[in-house]
NUDOFI-798088 format. One record per residue (C-alpha): residue in one letter; y, x, z. Coordinates in steps of 0.2 Angstrom, whole numbers, plus 5000, padded with zeros to 4 digits. Layout:
residues N
AYXZ...
***
This chain:
residues 99
M490649924984V490749734983L492249644976V492649514989D494249444981E495549474968I497349444971I498649464958L500449444963K501449404947G503349404949V503249484967S504449634969G503949784980S505749824982L506049674994P504749705008G505549575019K505149435006R503249485005D501949385014D500449465006L500249615017P500349525033Q499149395026L497949535021L497949605038E497649435046R496249405034K495449575041R495649515059S494949345056A493649365043D493349555043D492649535025Y493349695017D493749875022V494549935006L496149874998L496149924979V497949934971Q498549974954R499650124960L500450174976D502150154969R501749974965L501249934983T502949954989R504750004983G505449975001G505650165004T504650285014S504750195031H503950045023G502550145015F502150235031W502150065040I500850005027D499850155029H499850145048E499449955049F498049955037E497250115044K497450045061A496549885055G495149995047I495649965029T495650105017I496950095003L496450164986A497550174971T496650174954G498050234943D498650384954D497950554952L497950594970P497250734981E495650694990D496550705007G497450535008R498650595021T499350735009S499650614995R500550495007R501650635013T501950694995R502450514990G503750505004E504450675000R504550614981C505450454986A506650544997V507150664983C507350524971I508450424983S509550584986W509750614967G510150424964R508550394953
***
């Protein structure tokens, strides 16, 4: 794996997905430059706080573009789809319990 770029978003909240332009920019970069195929993030819960639907949108759009999302801080199962479903279920439980 070769590091292509490092982007650190200080002060950007994952809880306001409509105010983020980094994800569309990353998708556009893939379409125009095609210089990466892995997006490395700190943790999946830091990628979005916009709920399950936003998380599934990210998964879908990045997978469709040929980009694998890896989270360095999560102890996730090998099957990425299992972890995504689990994340969505955990989010739903937290929302229902007001956490």
